[in-house]
C-alpha positions in Angstrom: 4.2 2.4 40.7 4.1 3.2 37.0 7.3 1.8 35.8 10.8 3.4 35.8 10.2 6.3 33.2 12.0 9.4 34.2 15.0 10.7 36.3 13.0 11.4 39.2 11.5 8.0 39.5 14.9 6.2 39.0 16.6 8.4 41.9 13.6 7.3 44.1 13.9 3.7 43.2 17.7 3.7 44.0 17.5 5.8 47.0 14.5 4.2 48.7 14.7 0.5 47.5 17.9 -0.5 46.1 20.9 1.4 47.9 19.6 0.7 51.6 20.3 -3.1 50.9 24.0 -2.4 50.1 26.9 -1.6 52.3 27.4 2.1 52.4 30.6 2.2 50.3 29.0 0.3 47.5 25.8 2.4 47.7 28.0 5.4 47.4 30.0 3.9 44.3 26.6 3.1 42.4 25.3 6.6 43.3 28.5 8.3 41.9 27.5 6.8 38.3 26.1 9.1 35.8 22.3 9.0 36.1 22.0 8.9 32.2 23.4 5.3 32.8 21.4 4.5 35.8 18.3 5.4 34.1 18.4 2.1 32.0 20.0 0.0 34.9 18.7 -3.6 34.9 20.8 -5.6 37.2 23.5 -5.0 40.0 25.8 -8.0 40.1 28.0 -8.9 43.1 30.4 -11.9 43.1 33.1 -12.6 45.6 36.4 -11.5 44.4 35.3 -10.2 41.0 34.3 -6.8 39.6 31.2 -5.1 40.8 29.3 -4.8 37.6 26.0 -3.1 36.5 23.9 -4.1 33.5 22.6 -1.5 31.2 20.5 -2.6 28.2 21.7 -6.0 28.3 25.3 -5.2 28.5 27.5 -5.3 31.6 30.0 -2.7 32.9 32.4 -2.7 35.9 32.8 0.1 38.1 35.9 1.9 39.1 36.9 2.9 42.6 35.6 6.5 42.0 32.1 5.4 40.6 33.1 5.5 36.8 31.9 2.8 34.4 34.5 0.8 32.6 35.4 -2.2 30.5 38.8 -2.4 32.1 39.2 -5.1 34.5 42.2 -3.6 36.0 40.5 -0.4 36.9 37.4 -2.0 38.4 36.4 -2.3 42.1 36.8 -6.0 43.3 34.4 -7.2 45.8 35.4 -9.0 49.1 33.7 -11.9 50.8 32.8 -9.2 53.5 31.1 -7.2 50.8 29.0 -10.1 49.9 28.4 -10.9 53.6 27.1 -7.5 54.6 24.8 -7.2 51.5 23.1 -10.6 52.1 22.9 -9.4 55.9 21.1 -6.1 54.8 18.9 -7.9 52.3 17.7 -10.7 54.7 17.1 -7.8 57.3 19.5 -9.7 59.8 17.2 -12.5 59.8 18.1 -15.2 57.5 15.5 -17.7 58.9 12.6 -15.4 57.9 13.7 -15.9 54.3 14.5 -19.7 54.4 11.5 -20.5 52.3 12.4 -18.1 49.6 16.0 -19.0 49.8 15.2 -22.4 48.8 14.3 -21.3 45.2 17.5 -19.1 45.0 16.0 -15.8 45.3 14.1 -13.4 47.5 11.9 -10.3 46.6 12.6 -6.9 48.5 10.6 -3.7 48.9 9.8 -2.5 45.5 9.2 -5.8 44.0 13.0 -6.1 43.0 14.2 -9.7 42.9 17.5 -10.5 44.4 19.2 -13.9 43.2 21.8 -15.9 45.3 24.3 -18.7 44.5 26.5 -20.5 47.1 26.5 -23.6 48.8 23.1 -25.7 48.5 22.1 -27.7 51.6 20.1 -30.9 50.5 17.8 -33.0 53.0 16.4 -36.0 51.5 17.2 -34.6 47.9 15.2 -31.4 48.6 17.0 -28.0 48.8 16.8 -26.9 52.5 18.7 -23.9 51.9 21.7 -22.0 50.4 24.7 -20.8 52.7 28.2 -19.4 52.1 26.7 -17.1 49.5 29.2 -16.3 46.9 27.1 -14.2 44.3 24.1 -12.1 44.5 22.2 -10.6 41.6 19.8 -7.5 42.2 17.3 -7.3 39.4 15.6 -4.0 39.1 11.7 -4.5 38.7 10.5 -2.4 35.9 6.9 -2.0 34.5 6.1 -0.7 31.2 2.6 0.6 31.5 0.9 0.4 27.8 3.3 -2.5 26.7 0.2 -4.7 25.7 -1.6 -2.1 23.6 -0.2 -3.4 20.2 -1.2 -6.8 21.2 -4.7 -6.7 22.6 -6.7 -6.3 19.5 -5.3 -9.6 18.4 -6.2 -11.6 21.4 -9.8 -10.1 21.8 -12.6 -11.2 19.3 -16.3 -10.0 19.8 -15.5 -9.0 23.3 -14.1 -12.3 24.3 -10.4 -12.8 25.4 -8.9 -15.7 23.2 -6.5 -18.1 24.7 -2.9 -17.0 24.0 0.7 -18.3 24.3 3.5 -15.7 24.6 6.7 -17.2 23.1 10.1 -15.5 23.5 13.8 -15.8 24.3 14.9 -15.1 27.9 14.9 -11.5 28.6 12.9 -10.2 25.6 10.1 -8.9 27.3 7.5 -11.5 27.6 6.8 -11.1 31.4 6.5 -7.4 30.9 3.9 -8.0 28.1 1.9 -10.5 30.2 1.8 -8.2 33.3 0.4 -5.4 31.1 -2.2 -7.6 29.5 -3.3 -8.7 33.0 -3.5 -5.0 34.2 -5.4 -4.0 31.1 -7.9 -6.9 31.1 -8.5 -6.7 34.9 -9.4 -2.8 34.5 -11.5 -3.4 31.3 -10.6 -2.3 27.8 -13.7 -0.1 26.8 -12.4 0.3 23.4 -12.4 -3.4 22.5 -15.7 -4.2 24.3 -14.0 -5.9 27.2 -15.5 -5.3 30.8 -13.2 -5.8 33.6 -12.5 -9.3 34.1 -11.7 -11.4 37.3 -8.1 -12.4 36.5 -6.5 -15.3 38.6 -2.5 -14.7 38.6 -0.4 -17.7 39.6 3.0 -16.0 40.1 5.0 -19.0 40.9 8.3 -16.9 40.8 7.1 -13.7 42.0 8.1 -11.9 38.9 4.6 -10.6 37.4 3.0 -9.0 40.5 6.3 -8.8 42.4 4.6 -9.4 45.8 6.5 -8.1 48.8 4.9 -9.2 52.2 2.0 -10.3 50.3 1.1 -6.9 48.5 1.8 -6.6 44.5 4.5 -3.9 43.9 3.3 -3.9 40.3 -0.1 -2.6 38.9 -1.8 -5.7 37.9 -5.5 -4.3 37.9 -8.4 -3.9 40.2 -9.9 -7.5 39.7 -6.7 -9.6 40.0 -6.4 -12.2 42.7 -2.6 -13.4 43.1 -1.3 -16.7 44.3 2.2 -15.6 45.1 5.1 -18.3 45.0 2.5 -21.0 44.1 3.2 -23.8 41.7 1.7 -23.1 38.4 -0.4 -26.5 38.2 -1.5 -26.4 41.8 -2.2 -22.5 41.6 -4.5 -22.9 38.4 -6.6 -25.7 40.3 -6.9 -23.6 43.3 -8.0 -20.6 41.5 -10.7 -22.7 39.4 -12.1 -23.9 42.6 -12.0 -20.9 44.8 -12.0 -17.6 42.9 -14.2 -18.0 40.1 -11.9 -16.4 37.4 -12.9 -15.3 33.9 -9.1 -15.4 33.1 -6.1 -17.3 34.5 -2.6 -16.0 33.8 0.7 -17.5 34.5 4.4 -17.6 33.5 6.7 -19.9 31.6 4.8 -23.3 31.4 6.7 -26.5 30.5 5.8 -29.4 32.8 3.2 -31.9 32.1 1.2 -30.9 35.2 1.0 -27.3 33.8 -0.4 -28.6 30.6 -3.1 -30.8 32.4 -4.0 -27.8 34.6 -4.4 -25.5 31.5 -6.5 -28.1 29.7 -8.8 -28.3 32.9 -9.1 -24.6 32.8 -9.8 -24.1 29.0 -12.4 -26.9 29.3 -14.1 -25.2 32.2 -14.5 -22.1 30.0 -11.8 -20.0 31.6 -9.5 -18.2 29.3 -5.7 -18.5 29.5 -2.9 -16.3 29.0 0.7 -17.6 29.5 4.2 -17.7 28.4 7.1 -20.1 27.1 10.7 -19.8 26.4 11.4 -20.2 22.8 12.4 -18.4 19.5 9.4 -19.5 17.5 6.5 -22.1 17.4 8.6 -24.6 15.9 11.1 -24.6 18.9 8.1 -24.9 21.2 6.9 -28.0 19.6 10.0 -29.8 20.4 9.0 -29.7 24.1 6.5 -32.7 24.3 4.4 -31.3 27.0 3.6 -27.9 25.2 3.2 -29.6 22.0 0.0 -31.6 23.2 -1.7 -28.0 23.7 -0.4 -26.7 20.1 -1.3 -29.9 18.3 -4.9 -30.0 19.9 -5.5 -26.1 19.3 -5.9 -25.2 22.8 -4.4 -22.0 22.1 -6.0 -19.5 19.6 -3.0 -17.1 19.3 0.7 -17.5 19.4 2.5 -14.0 20.2 6.2 -14.3 19.1 8.8 -11.8 20.7 12.3 -11.1 19.6 15.3 -9.4 20.4 16.3 -8.8 16.8 14.9 -5.2 16.8 15.2 -4.5 20.5 13.8 -6.1 23.5 9.9 -6.5 23.6 9.4 -6.2 19.7 6.6 -8.2 18.4 7.8 -10.4 15.5 4.4 -12.2 14.9 1.0 -12.8 15.9 0.2 -16.3 14.7 -3.6 -17.7 14.2 -3.7 -21.1 15.7 -5.7 -22.9 13.0 -4.1 -21.3 9.9 -0.8 -20.4 11.2 -1.2 -17.0 9.5 0.9 -14.1 10.8 -1.6 -11.5 11.6 0.7 -8.7 11.7 1.9 -9.3 8.1 -1.7 -9.7 6.9 -2.6 -6.2 8.5 0.5 -4.7 6.7 -0.7 -6.0 3.4 -4.1 -5.1 3.9 -3.1 -1.5 4.6 -0.8 -1.3 1.5 -3.4 -2.3 -0.7 -6.0 0.0 0.9 -8.3 -2.9 1.8 
């Protein structure tokens, strides 16, 4: 799978992976929407007694009874509890029990790597989530790869053929996981132009968002030398990989807990490179989180890659050098202007 890049590919994704998990009448409604809109489809949101919504380019739209998109609530198709129940029935492949472990996290992954999130009544047992029942909302997030998303970043995190430790910082839905995924893919395959041979990459995919594994198999292209621990807590996964898989590089998403930081320190001290991400708008905001601040203050990371939605999703705002705080992107532009 090389990402949703054209009409034919999106039609394949809808026909073979998304529409089969919806009741027929809902599938037909969505299939009636103009393909020019479906090309940029990001999410399908279903809520009991609320309008059926599609998300395109970070904006949500309702669907009318004849498959047109609208912003008028009075024209929208309203979902029933039966719609929700049937959708959940199809998604769980008629066996809720087989998905019980995933349901504890509030989501499951379906064929194609698409994530389906749920909300409803949470059942606790000894203060631990046992399952979610009486489902009232379902969110189907379309898995997309952007091959080449890391092309611009790679030269800044490689020095003399060595991969530097880097933290990708961005607000939610600004492209950090997409960027991380493509970095893993390229470094696993090798980047000949930058003098990097293929690296053994250990990927801890706690929330199944990077490799998007389905029945144990990655649905995304993560490179030929990548070993995945799917659904494994980050700290535990890092230690398992260190002990068992001899990685050159470990990648994971959305660090923040103290145990994550301790595991990252262990990996870096063992000579293994780290690529990871964190929610935030800039480095100053990240420093307000005590656990991550320890890594920042002790210069465990060599580079900070700042993403922003100001100029569109996935735009690189800055690449900061850890020791000097210099924005290497600005330095490059200034050198270009003066002809250096």
